[in-house]
TORVOZA-588216 format. One line per field, with one value per atom (N, C-alpha, C): residue number from 1; residue in three letters; chain; atom name; x, y, z. Coordinates in nm, 4 decimals. Layout:
TORVOZA-588216
nr = (NUM	...)
rest = (ALA	...)
kette = (A	...)
atom = (CA	...)
u = (X	...)
v = (Y	...)
w = (Z	...)
end
This chain:
TORVOZA-588216
nr = (1	1	1	2	2	2	3	3	3	4	4	4	5	5	5	6	6	6	7	7	7	8	8	8	9	9	9	10	10	10	11	11	11	12	12	12	13	13	13	14	14	14	15	15	15	16	16	16	17	17	17	18	18	18	19	19	19	20	20	20	21	21	21	22	22	22	23	23	23	24	24	24	25	25	25	26	26	26	27	27	27	28	28	28	29	29	29	30	30	30	31	31	31	32	32	32	33	33	33	34	34	34	35	35	35	36	36	36	37	37	37	38	38	38	39	39	39	40	40	40	41	41	41	42	42	42	43	43	43	44	44	44	45	45	45	46	46	46	47	47	47	48	48	48	49	49	49	50	50	50	51	51	51	52	52	52	53	53	53	54	54	54	55	55	55	56	56	56	57	57	57	58	58	58	59	59	59	60	60	60	61	61	61	62	62	62	63	63	63	64	64	64	65	65	65	66	66	66	67	67	67	68	68	68	69	69	69	70	70	70	71	71	71	72	72	72	73	73	73	74	74	74)
rest = (MET	MET	MET	LYS	LYS	LYS	LYS	LYS	LYS	TYR	TYR	TYR	THR	THR	THR	LEU	LEU	LEU	PRO	PRO	PRO	VAL	VAL	VAL	VAL	VAL	VAL	ILE	ILE	ILE	GLU	GLU	GLU	LYS	LYS	LYS	ASP	ASP	ASP	GLU	GLU	GLU	ASP	ASP	ASP	GLY	GLY	GLY	TYR	TYR	TYR	PHE	PHE	PHE	ALA	ALA	ALA	MET	MET	MET	CYS	CYS	CYS	PRO	PRO	PRO	ALA	ALA	ALA	LEU	LEU	LEU	LYS	LYS	LYS	GLY	GLY	GLY	CYS	CYS	CYS	TYR	TYR	TYR	SER	SER	SER	GLN	GLN	GLN	GLY	GLY	GLY	ASP	ASP	ASP	THR	THR	THR	TYR	TYR	TYR	GLU	GLU	GLU	GLU	GLU	GLU	ALA	ALA	ALA	LEU	LEU	LEU	GLU	GLU	GLU	ASN	ASN	ASN	ILE	ILE	ILE	LYS	LYS	LYS	ASP	ASP	ASP	ALA	ALA	ALA	ILE	ILE	ILE	ARG	ARG	ARG	LEU	LEU	LEU	VAL	VAL	VAL	LEU	LEU	LEU	GLN	GLN	GLN	ASP	ASP	ASP	MET	MET	MET	GLU	GLU	GLU	GLU	GLU	GLU	CYS	CYS	CYS	GLU	GLU	GLU	ASP	ASP	ASP	LEU	LEU	LEU	ILE	ILE	ILE	SER	SER	SER	ASP	ASP	ASP	ILE	ILE	ILE	ASN	ASN	ASN	SER	SER	SER	PHE	PHE	PHE	SER	SER	SER	LEU	LEU	LEU	VAL	VAL	VAL	ALA	ALA	ALA	VAL	VAL	VAL	GLU	GLU	GLU	VAL	VAL	VAL	THR	THR	THR	ALA	ALA	ALA)
kette = (A	A	A	A	A	A	A	A	A	A	A	A	A	A	A	A	A	A	A	A	A	A	A	A	A	A	A	A	A	A	A	A	A	A	A	A	A	A	A	A	A	A	A	A	A	A	A	A	A	A	A	A	A	A	A	A	A	A	A	A	A	A	A	A	A	A	A	A	A	A	A	A	A	A	A	A	A	A	A	A	A	A	A	A	A	A	A	A	A	A	A	A	A	A	A	A	A	A	A	A	A	A	A	A	A	A	A	A	A	A	A	A	A	A	A	A	A	A	A	A	A	A	A	A	A	A	A	A	A	A	A	A	A	A	A	A	A	A	A	A	A	A	A	A	A	A	A	A	A	A	A	A	A	A	A	A	A	A	A	A	A	A	A	A	A	A	A	A	A	A	A	A	A	A	A	A	A	A	A	A	A	A	A	A	A	A	A	A	A	A	A	A	A	A	A	A	A	A	A	A	A	A	A	A	A	A	A	A	A	A	A	A	A	A	A	A	A	A	A	A	A	A)
atom = (N	CA	C	N	CA	C	N	CA	C	N	CA	C	N	CA	C	N	CA	C	N	CA	C	N	CA	C	N	CA	C	N	CA	C	N	CA	C	N	CA	C	N	CA	C	N	CA	C	N	CA	C	N	CA	C	N	CA	C	N	CA	C	N	CA	C	N	CA	C	N	CA	C	N	CA	C	N	CA	C	N	CA	C	N	CA	C	N	CA	C	N	CA	C	N	CA	C	N	CA	C	N	CA	C	N	CA	C	N	CA	C	N	CA	C	N	CA	C	N	CA	C	N	CA	C	N	CA	C	N	CA	C	N	CA	C	N	CA	C	N	CA	C	N	CA	C	N	CA	C	N	CA	C	N	CA	C	N	CA	C	N	CA	C	N	CA	C	N	CA	C	N	CA	C	N	CA	C	N	CA	C	N	CA	C	N	CA	C	N	CA	C	N	CA	C	N	CA	C	N	CA	C	N	CA	C	N	CA	C	N	CA	C	N	CA	C	N	CA	C	N	CA	C	N	CA	C	N	CA	C	N	CA	C	N	CA	C	N	CA	C	N	CA	C	N	CA	C	N	CA	C	N	CA	C	N	CA	C)
u = (12.1684	12.1180	12.1969	12.2410	12.3228	12.2358	12.2803	12.2088	12.2776	12.1971	12.2471	12.1873	12.2660	12.2185	12.2206	12.1037	12.0922	12.0158	12.0525	11.9790	11.8438	11.7449	11.6104	11.5616	11.4995	11.4414	11.2901	11.2165	11.0706	11.0203	10.9399	10.8851	10.7327	10.6722	10.5263	10.4890	10.3883	10.3369	10.1840	10.1191	9.9735	9.8982	9.9648	9.9002	9.9362	10.0219	10.0664	10.2155	10.2882	10.4323	10.5051	10.6166	10.7024	10.8335	10.8781	11.0022	11.0979	11.2264	11.3270	11.4549	11.5302	11.6607	11.7657	11.8336	11.9285	12.0457	12.0757	12.1875	12.1541	12.0250	11.9818	11.8979	11.9569	11.8877	11.7550	11.6531	11.5213	11.4440	11.4951	11.4282	11.3461	11.2150	11.1262	10.9908	10.9123	10.7791	10.6975	10.5782	10.4927	10.3987	10.3258	10.2271	10.1358	10.0213	9.9267	9.9754	10.0520	10.1072	10.2593	10.3269	10.4725	10.5124	10.4419	10.4738	10.4553	10.3482	10.3237	10.4324	10.4724	10.5787	10.7096	10.7381	10.8602	10.8587	10.7485	10.7382	10.7470	10.6838	10.6853	10.8253	10.9029	11.0385	11.1279	11.1044	11.1812	11.1563	11.0306	10.9975	11.0636	11.0605	11.1225	11.2729	11.3366	11.4809	11.5113	11.4326	11.4538	11.4461	11.3468	11.3315	11.4499	11.4973	11.6124	11.7362	11.7594	11.8765	11.8683	11.7509	11.7349	11.7624	11.7133	11.7367	11.8856	11.9539	12.0974	12.1732	12.1330	12.1987	12.1762	12.0534	12.0223	12.0998	12.1230	12.1996	12.3493	12.3863	12.5258	12.5942	12.5162	12.5749	12.6375	12.7459	12.8103	12.7315	12.7091	12.6418	12.7474	12.7816	12.8813	12.8155	12.8925	12.8410	12.8291	12.7113	12.6875	12.6431	12.7369	12.7058	12.7244	12.7670	12.7793	12.7142	12.6496	12.5846	12.5646	12.5328	12.5075	12.3842	12.3205	12.2058	12.2448	12.2383	12.2819	12.1708	12.1421	12.0488	12.1316	12.0953	12.1674	12.0723	12.1278	12.0492	12.0830	11.9805	12.0003	11.9103	11.9672	11.8887	11.8572	11.7304	11.6933	11.6054)
v = (17.4053	17.2810	17.1654	17.0739	16.9619	16.8442	16.7731	16.6540	16.5295	16.4313	16.3034	16.1914	16.0879	15.9670	15.8579	15.8093	15.7127	15.5896	15.4734	15.3523	15.3476	15.2968	15.2800	15.1403	15.0731	14.9413	14.9549	14.9044	14.9062	14.7637	14.7207	14.5855	14.5911	14.5010	14.4900	14.3965	14.4370	14.3481	14.3484	14.2836	14.2692	14.4016	14.5034	14.6324	14.7383	14.7053	14.8031	14.7882	14.8977	14.8973	14.9583	14.8974	14.9423	14.9894	15.1092	15.1646	15.1995	15.1752	15.2104	15.2556	15.3369	15.3832	15.3245	15.2176	15.1510	15.2396	15.3436	15.4319	15.5240	15.5411	15.6293	15.5470	15.5096	15.4233	15.4833	15.4000	15.4432	15.5224	15.5308	15.6076	15.5118	15.5150	15.4271	15.4935	15.4412	15.4938	15.3847	15.4198	15.3225	15.3961	15.3204	15.3783	15.2705	15.3127	15.2174	15.1676	15.2511	15.2138	15.2279	15.1692	15.1810	15.3279	15.4006	15.5413	15.6240	15.5958	15.6684	15.6370	15.5107	15.4729	15.5418	15.5522	15.6180	15.7666	15.8346	15.9764	15.9939	15.9046	15.9140	15.8924	15.7995	15.7776	15.8952	15.9581	16.0794	16.1876	16.2059	16.3039	16.2677	16.1397	16.0950	16.1199	16.0927	16.1164	16.2646	16.3506	16.4960	16.5389	16.4871	16.5233	16.4766	16.3551	16.3035	16.3873	16.4198	16.4998	16.6399	16.7004	16.8324	16.8269	16.7218	16.7051	16.6877	16.6111	16.5901	16.7212	16.8043	16.9330	17.0247	17.0275	17.1114	17.0686	16.9392	16.8866	16.8898	16.9410	16.9503	16.8145	16.7101	16.5789	16.5811	16.5096	16.5017	16.4090	16.4534	16.3707	16.3294	16.2032	16.1558	16.1308	16.1508	16.1247	15.9748	15.9311	15.7907	15.7847	15.7611	15.7613	15.6259	15.5267	15.3939	15.2928	15.1966	15.0916	14.9742	14.8595	14.7447	14.6716	14.6068	14.5218	14.3823	14.2883	14.1526	14.0551	13.9612	13.8538	13.7307	13.6682	13.5493	13.4301	13.3135	13.1916	13.1151	13.0775	13.0082	12.8856	12.7736	12.6523	12.6367	12.6191	12.6046	12.4809)
w = (14.3920	14.4464	14.3849	14.4667	14.4223	14.3801	14.2755	14.2297	14.2835	14.3192	14.3687	14.2853	14.2625	14.1982	14.3043	14.3398	14.4485	14.4024	14.4529	14.4173	14.4874	14.4176	14.4725	14.4357	14.5305	14.5080	14.5234	14.4249	14.4323	14.4175	14.5144	14.5146	14.5172	14.4443	14.4480	14.5625	14.6396	14.7427	14.7355	14.8308	14.8245	14.8406	14.8931	14.9152	14.8110	14.7169	14.6166	14.5930	14.6096	14.5845	14.7029	14.7400	14.8493	14.7883	14.8249	14.7698	14.8826	14.8598	14.9597	14.8917	14.9625	14.9158	15.0098	14.9696	15.0596	15.1025	15.0268	15.0610	15.1783	15.2068	15.3151	15.4132	15.5236	15.6196	15.6621	15.6620	15.7050	15.6019	15.4804	15.3752	15.2896	15.3103	15.2360	15.2182	15.1278	15.1009	15.0334	14.9888	14.9208	14.8276	14.7485	14.6590	14.6039	14.5553	14.4960	14.3605	14.2888	14.1592	14.1638	14.0657	14.0557	14.0458	13.9602	13.9370	14.0638	14.1389	14.2632	14.3662	14.3746	14.4670	14.4297	14.3012	14.2554	14.2922	14.2696	14.3067	14.4580	14.5322	14.6783	14.7350	14.6780	14.7292	14.6937	14.5795	14.5464	14.6507	14.6903	14.7939	14.9264	14.9621	15.0873	15.0850	14.9719	14.9589	14.9758	14.9107	14.9245	15.0713	15.1430	15.2840	15.3682	15.3438	15.4189	15.3895	15.2623	15.2262	15.2862	15.2848	15.3461	15.4953	15.5611	15.7040	15.7323	15.6486	15.6665	15.6509	15.5547	15.5342	15.6544	15.7067	15.8219	15.9454	15.9592	16.0730	16.0464	15.9317	15.8886	15.8820	15.8560	15.8315	15.6933	15.6792	15.5490	15.4580	15.3367	15.2374	15.1366	15.1358	15.0414	14.9065	14.8022	14.6685	14.6472	14.6085	14.5791	14.4340	14.3453	14.2036	14.1382	14.2154	14.1575	14.2508	14.1920	14.2683	14.1743	14.2296	14.1436	14.1926	14.1001	14.1295	14.0832	14.1730	14.1433	14.1799	14.0912	14.1207	14.1592	14.2671	14.3112	14.3103	14.2817	14.2831	14.4094	14.4861	14.6127	14.6140	14.6567	14.6737	14.8208	14.8514	14.9930	15.0098)
end
């Protein structure tokens, strides 16, 4: 089984926590707690990767990413 390192973004909102994996379009989940959202997005990522393998889509290695905070005046 191959290991992947993928970026995940978790945001708190009024209903709990929203998690998404920007490297995999449409891969997102949620949870009542940060920890639950993190576990749920891991499960979602596994399902997307398994689906990609079954469809014989190429999975490129994504081992580098950056998180940048920007300041904007509006």
